[in-house]
Structure formats: structure tokens, C-alpha cells
KEKE-3310 file (N, C-alpha, C; in steps of 0.2 Angstrom, whole numbers, plus 5000, padded with zeros to 4 digits):
npx = (5316:5306:5304:5296:5293:5288:5289:5303:5305:5299:5307:5318:5328:5334:5337:5337:5345:5362:5372:5376:5377:5370:5358:5355:5354:5342:5334:5335:5330:5317:5313:5315:5310:5296:5291:5277:5272:5261:5261:5265:5275:5278:5283:5294:5309:5316:5308:5308:5320:5331:5328:5333:5345:5353:5360:5370:5380:5382:5373:5363:5345:5337:5333:5344:5352:5365:5373:5389:5406:5412:5403:5395:5383:5380:5378:5372:5369:5379:5390:5405:5403:5388:5385:5393:5386:5374:5378:5381:5369)
npy = (4419:4428:4431:4439:4431:4435:4449:4449:4445:4456:4466:4463:4453:4437:4428:4421:4432:4429:4435:4447:4460:4457:4456:4469:4474:4469:4475:4488:4489:4486:4496:4506:4503:4499:4486:4481:4485:4495:4508:4519:4527:4518:4509:4500:4494:4489:4483:4476:4473:4473:4461:4451:4453:4452:4440:4439:4447:4442:4443:4435:4429:4437:4432:4433:4422:4413:4403:4398:4400:4389:4379:4379:4387:4404:4420:4435:4447:4451:4453:4463:4469:4471:4478:4491:4493:4497:4508:4517:4518)
npz = (5435:5422:5405:5392:5378:5366:5367:5367:5353:5347:5348:5342:5347:5347:5357:5374:5386:5392:5399:5409:5402:5390:5396:5400:5388:5384:5393:5390:5376:5379:5386:5377:5364:5362:5365:5367:5357:5356:5352:5360:5372:5385:5393:5405:5407:5418:5429:5444:5444:5453:5462:5453:5449:5461:5465:5456:5461:5473:5482:5484:5483:5488:5500:5508:5510:5501:5489:5492:5486:5488:5488:5499:5511:5512:5521:5515:5521:5531:5524:5518:5506:5505:5517:5512:5502:5507:5515:5505:5498)
capx = (5314:5303:5304:5290:5296:5285:5293:5310:5304:5297:5313:5323:5332:5333:5339:5337:5351:5366:5376:5373:5377:5365:5352:5355:5352:5336:5330:5337:5325:5310:5311:5314:5308:5290:5288:5271:5269:5255:5263:5266:5283:5275:5285:5301:5313:5319:5304:5310:5327:5337:5328:5335:5353:5357:5364:5376:5384:5384:5367:5356:5339:5332:5333:5351:5356:5367:5377:5397:5411:5414:5396:5391:5378:5383:5373:5374:5368:5384:5395:5407:5399:5382:5386:5395:5379:5369:5380:5381:5362)
capy = (4426:4427:4436:4438:4429:4439:4455:4449:4445:4463:4471:4460:4449:4431:4422:4424:4434:4424:4439:4455:4465:4455:4457:4476:4476:4468:4480:4494:4488:4484:4503:4512:4500:4498:4479:4478:4488:4499:4515:4523:4526:4517:4503:4500:4487:4487:4481:4471:4471:4472:4455:4447:4454:4451:4433:4440:4452:4439:4444:4429:4429:4441:4430:4434:4416:4411:4397:4401:4398:4381:4375:4380:4392:4411:4425:4441:4453:4452:4455:4470:4472:4471:4484:4496:4496:4500:4516:4521:4519)
capz = (5432:5417:5400:5388:5371:5361:5368:5363:5346:5344:5350:5338:5350:5346:5362:5381:5389:5396:5402:5413:5396:5386:5400:5400:5381:5383:5397:5386:5370:5382:5388:5372:5358:5361:5365:5367:5351:5357:5349:5366:5375:5391:5396:5408:5407:5425:5434:5449:5442:5458:5464:5448:5449:5468:5464:5451:5464:5479:5487:5484:5480:5493:5507:5511:5508:5494:5489:5491:5481:5491:5488:5506:5512:5515:5522:5512:5525:5535:5520:5518:5500:5507:5521:5509:5497:5512:5517:5499:5495)
cpx = (5311:5303:5300:5294:5293:5287:5299:5309:5303:5301:5319:5329:5329:5335:5339:5344:5356:5371:5372:5372:5372:5358:5350:5352:5344:5331:5330:5331:5319:5308:5310:5311:5301:5288:5283:5267:5262:5256:5265:5273:5280:5277:5293:5304:5316:5314:5307:5318:5332:5335:5332:5343:5357:5361:5370:5382:5385:5379:5361:5350:5334:5332:5339:5354:5358:5372:5385:5401:5412:5408:5392:5386:5381:5376:5376:5373:5374:5390:5399:5403:5393:5381:5388:5389:5375:5371:5379:5373:5358)
cpy = (4424:4432:4434:4437:4433:4447:4455:4449:4451:4468:4468:4456:4441:4425:4425:4426:4429:4428:4445:4459:4464:4457:4465:4478:4475:4473:4486:4495:4488:4491:4508:4509:4498:4490:4476:4481:4491:4506:4519:4521:4524:4511:4503:4494:4485:4485:4476:4468:4469:4465:4450:4447:4453:4446:4436:4444:4448:4441:4440:4432:4434:4439:4430:4429:4415:4406:4401:4398:4390:4377:4375:4385:4399:4415:4432:4447:4454:4454:4462:4473:4475:4479:4491:4498:4499:4508:4520:4523:4525)
cpz = (5425:5412:5395:5380:5365:5361:5365:5356:5344:5344:5346:5341:5350:5351:5369:5383:5392:5400:5405:5406:5392:5389:5399:5394:5381:5387:5394:5381:5374:5384:5383:5365:5357:5361:5365:5361:5351:5354:5354:5370:5383:5395:5400:5409:5414:5430:5438:5448:5448:5462:5459:5449:5456:5467:5460:5454:5471:5485:5487:5482:5483:5500:5512:5512:5502:5495:5487:5487:5482:5490:5494:5505:5515:5516:5519:5516:5530:5532:5520:5512:5502:5512:5517:5504:5502:5513:5510:5497:5498)
residu = (MET:GLY:ILE:ARG:LYS:ASP:TRP:LEU:ASP:ASN:VAL:GLY:ILE:ASP:LYS:LEU:PRO:GLU:THR:LEU:ASP:GLU:TYR:HIS:GLU:VAL:LEU:ARG:ARG:PHE:THR:PHE:ASN:ASP:PRO:ASP:GLN:ASN:GLY:LYS:ASN:ASP:MET:TYR:GLY:GLY:HIS:GLY:ILE:GLN:LEU:TYR:LEU:ARG:GLY:ALA:PHE:GLY:PHE:GLY:SER:GLY:THR:GLY:ILE:TYR:ALA:ASP:GLU:ARG:GLY:GLY:LEU:GLY:MET:SER:PHE:GLY:THR:ILE:ILE:PHE:MET:ALA:CYS:ARG:ILE:LEU:ALA)
# end
């Protein structure tokens, strides 16, 4: 994942996010605080967010493969959580 340091600076954030709450705050400020400083409300903090957050909820990087709690490989496409998300979507 990449985050523009100049945009972090422009919206008053001095470090990279380390938690989901901090990441959410970055996205909120990128959306509402004009990070590119062009005077327009034209930025969206969530571009591609689903790809970056999958791992936080056990879905891996988009390949369907992730490291499980024992250090082995797991497949997210067959998990109950994945299936529930597909049903709710």
C-alpha cells in the first residue's frame, strides 16, 4: 500500500497509520480536507480500500490465500466469514 507523504502533511497527519482507526482517519481527511490543495472537493480517500483491508479481516491480499494463525496457508474463499459477506453484499 502506498500513501502520499505530502498529502499526509497537507492534512495534518505526521505519521503513517498503524491501526484501522488511524487509517480511517487518513481516508476521512483525504476526502474532506483537500489533500492536493487545489481548492476543490474532488478527492476520495477510499480508492482501492477493499484490497488493503482484506487482510485485516482474514481475506488475504485478493488471491484468496492468507497466512493463518499457525503460520500455515489458508484459503479465504471457503470460510464462513467470506460466504456471509457474499450473502450480505
